[in-house]
C-alpha positions in Angstrom: -25.3 -4.7 29.4 -22.0 -2.9 30.6 -22.0 -5.0 33.7 -22.1 -8.1 31.7 -19.4 -7.1 29.3 -17.2 -6.0 32.4 -17.9 -9.4 33.7 -17.0 -11.3 30.6 -13.6 -9.3 30.5 -12.9 -10.6 34.1 -13.9 -14.2 33.5 -12.3 -15.2 30.3 -10.0 -13.9 27.7 -10.7 -11.0 25.8 -8.7 -9.1 23.4 -9.8 -6.9 20.3 -7.5 -7.1 17.3 -8.9 -4.2 15.7 -7.8 -1.8 18.4 -4.4 -1.6 16.8 -5.7 0.4 13.9 -7.3 3.0 16.1 -6.1 6.5 15.4 -5.2 8.5 18.6 -3.8 11.8 19.4 -0.1 11.8 20.0 -0.2 14.3 23.0 -3.2 13.2 24.9 -6.8 14.0 24.4 -9.7 12.3 22.8 -10.6 14.7 20.1 -8.9 14.9 16.6 -8.8 17.8 14.8 -7.8 19.1 11.3 -4.3 19.7 12.5 -3.9 17.2 15.4 -0.7 15.2 15.3 -1.7 11.6 15.7 0.0 8.2 15.8 -0.6 8.0 12.0 1.1 11.3 11.6 4.0 10.3 13.5 4.4 6.9 11.5 4.1 8.3 8.2 6.8 11.0 9.3 8.9 8.2 10.3 8.5 6.5 7.0 9.6 9.4 5.2 12.6 9.8 7.2 13.5 6.1 6.9 13.3 6.7 3.1 15.6 9.7 3.2 17.9 8.0 5.4 18.1 5.0 2.9 18.1 6.6 -0.3 20.0 9.8 0.5 22.4 9.1 3.4 22.6 5.4 2.8 24.0 6.0 -0.7 25.8 9.2 -0.5 29.2 8.0 -0.5 28.6 6.2 -3.9 31.3 3.7 -2.9 32.5 1.2 -5.5 32.2 -1.5 -2.8 28.8 -0.5 -1.5 27.6 -0.7 2.1 24.6 -2.6 3.0 22.4 0.4 3.1 23.7 1.6 -0.6 23.1 -2.0 -2.0 19.6 -1.9 -0.7 19.2 1.4 -2.4 20.5 0.5 -5.4 18.6 -2.6 -5.6 15.4 -0.7 -5.0 16.1 1.8 -7.8 17.2 -0.8 -10.3 14.1 -2.9 -9.5 11.5 -0.1 -9.8 13.2 1.4 -12.9 13.1 -2.0 -14.7 9.5 -2.3 -13.9 8.6 1.2 -15.2 10.6 0.5 -18.4 9.2 -3.0 -19.0 5.7 -2.1 -18.5 5.3 1.4 -19.8 8.2 1.5 -22.3 10.7 4.2 -22.9 8.0 6.8 -22.9 7.1 6.0 -19.3 10.7 6.3 -17.9 10.2 10.2 -17.2 7.7 9.3 -14.7 10.1 6.9 -12.7 10.7 9.5 -9.8 6.7 9.4 -8.9 6.6 5.6 -9.0 9.6 5.3 -7.2 8.2 7.4 -4.5 5.0 5.6 -4.3 6.9 2.1 -4.0 9.3 3.4 -1.4 6.5 4.9 0.7 4.2 1.8 0.7 7.0 -0.9 1.1 8.7 1.3 4.0 5.3 1.9 5.7 4.4 -1.8 5.4 7.9 -2.9 6.8 7.8 -0.3 9.8 4.3 -1.6 10.5 5.7 -4.9 11.3 7.6 -3.5 14.3 5.9 -4.3 17.5 3.9 -1.5 19.0 4.1 0.5 15.9 1.2 1.7 13.7 0.8 0.6 10.2 -0.2 3.6 8.1 -1.2 1.5 5.0 -3.8 -0.3 6.9 -6.1 2.7 6.7 -8.3 3.5 3.7 -7.7 7.2 4.4 -4.1 6.7 3.3 -4.4 4.1 0.4 -7.5 5.8 -0.9 -5.6 9.2 -1.3 -2.6 7.2 -2.9 -5.3 5.4 -5.3 -7.0 8.7 -6.5 -3.6 10.5 -6.8 -2.7 7.8 -9.3 -6.2 7.8 -11.0 -6.1 11.5 -11.5 -2.5 11.7 -12.6 -3.1 9.1 -15.4 -6.4 10.4 -16.3 -5.1 14.0 -16.6 -2.1 12.8 -18.4 -4.0 10.6 -20.8 -5.9 13.6 -22.0 -3.0 15.9 -22.1 -1.1 13.6 -24.2 -3.6 12.2 -26.4 -6.7 14.7 -26.2 -10.0 13.1 -27.2 -7.9 10.2 -28.5 -7.6 9.0 -24.8 -11.3 7.9 -25.0 -9.8 5.2 -27.4 -9.1 3.2 -24.3 -12.7 2.4 -23.9 -13.4 1.6 -27.7 -12.3 -2.1 -28.4 -11.9 -1.9 -32.0 -11.0 -5.4 -32.2 -14.6 -6.5 -31.1 -17.2 -7.2 -33.4 -19.0 -3.8 -34.1 -22.4 -4.6 -32.4 -20.5 -5.4 -29.3 -18.3 -2.3 -29.1 -20.9 -0.1 -27.3 -21.6 -2.7 -24.6 -17.8 -3.2 -24.1 -17.2 0.4 -24.1 -19.8 0.8 -21.1 -17.9 -2.0 -19.2 -14.5 -0.7 -19.8 -15.7 2.8 -18.6 -17.2 1.3 -15.3 -14.0 -0.9 -14.9 -12.0 2.3 -15.3 -13.6 4.1 -12.6 -13.7 1.3 -10.3 -9.7 1.2 -10.6 -9.2 3.5 -7.4 -11.4 1.4 -5.4 -10.0 -1.8 -6.1 -6.5 -0.3 -6.0 -6.9 1.0 -2.5 -8.9 -1.7 -0.9 -6.3 -4.3 -2.1 -3.6 -2.8 -0.3 -5.4 -1.8 3.0 -7.3 -5.0 3.2 -4.3 -7.4 2.8 -2.3 -5.5 5.3 -5.2 -5.1 7.8 -6.1 -8.7 7.6 -2.6 -9.9 8.3 -1.9 -7.8 11.3 -5.4 -8.8 12.8 -4.7 -12.5 12.5 -1.3 -12.1 14.2 -3.0 -10.3 17.1 -5.6 -13.0 17.4 -2.9 -15.5 17.6 -1.0 -13.3 20.1 -4.2 -13.3 22.2 -4.4 -17.1 22.5 -0.7 -17.2 23.4 -1.9 -16.2 26.9 -3.5 -19.7 27.3 -0.8 -22.1 28.5 -2.4 -25.3 26.8 -2.2 -23.7 23.4 0.6 -21.2 23.7 3.3 -23.2 21.8 0.9 -23.7 19.0 0.2 -20.0 18.9 3.6 -19.0 19.1 4.4 -21.2 16.2 1.5 -19.8 14.4 2.6 -16.3 15.2 6.0 -16.8 13.8 4.6 -18.4 10.6 2.2 -15.4 10.1 5.0 -12.9 10.8 7.0 -14.2 8.0 4.1 -14.4 5.8 3.5 -10.5 6.6 7.0 -9.8 5.7 6.6 -11.2 2.2 3.0 -9.6 2.0 4.6 -6.4 2.8 6.7 -6.6 -0.3 4.3 -8.0 -2.6 1.6 -5.4 -1.9 3.9 -2.5 -2.4 4.8 -4.3 -5.8 1.4 -5.1 -6.8 0.4 -1.4 -6.2 3.3 -0.2 -8.1 2.8 -2.5 -11.0 -0.7 -1.7 -11.5 0.2 2.1 -11.5 2.6 1.3 -14.3 -0.1 -0.6 -16.1 -2.4 2.5 -15.7 0.3 4.9 -16.9 0.9 2.8 -20.0 -2.9 3.0 -20.8 -2.6 6.8 -20.5 0.3 6.9 -22.7 -0.9 4.2 -25.4 -4.7 4.2 -25.0 -5.7 2.4 -28.1 -6.8 -1.2 -28.0 
């Protein structure tokens, strides 16, 4: 079987679009331990540094006529603040720093992942599941702290006919616990799919007959991925705001 696979690689075009998502130790070796520095570690650190560079150093001058960096930082701040205020109300504004941090980490990681030969950390469920679980645990704990047992009113649809309320309560409870699953899969799945498709088109670019078509397809997909990078960060963030609103105002 190994000989046949080797022969297939020599005789035709072979590429592995999912290889770009493999986590590897940064300083050689094959084994990954608890404290091993990997390519994922490096690109998450670069993401944090990029955020600090944009939000701290980019806007440190606070000029009346802002630089491009300051303009981007102010736009991001205003965009997320407005989102939090519109969705959660004035009560949710105090949680703006947490939501801003989430948005900036995801959008910056997505954009850095578009650099050729980079590593997209948000394409891994290990990252997105942790982010989604943090949101889930935060809003659940906050819901009980703010409302006590009244938080359970989130699952009781008082506007429905009385015989249907227990059934709807079970459905609401199941959908609530499914939230971190859909929250994490949506982000990682969309980012992973886009990068894999670009890699497939790049593989076909080596064939002279179809290389022009492949290059056009890569360019179109790359433009789409730039849009997806922002949209997925926006979707993750606005869903977090919706979940926060449910924690602050749980009654239907």
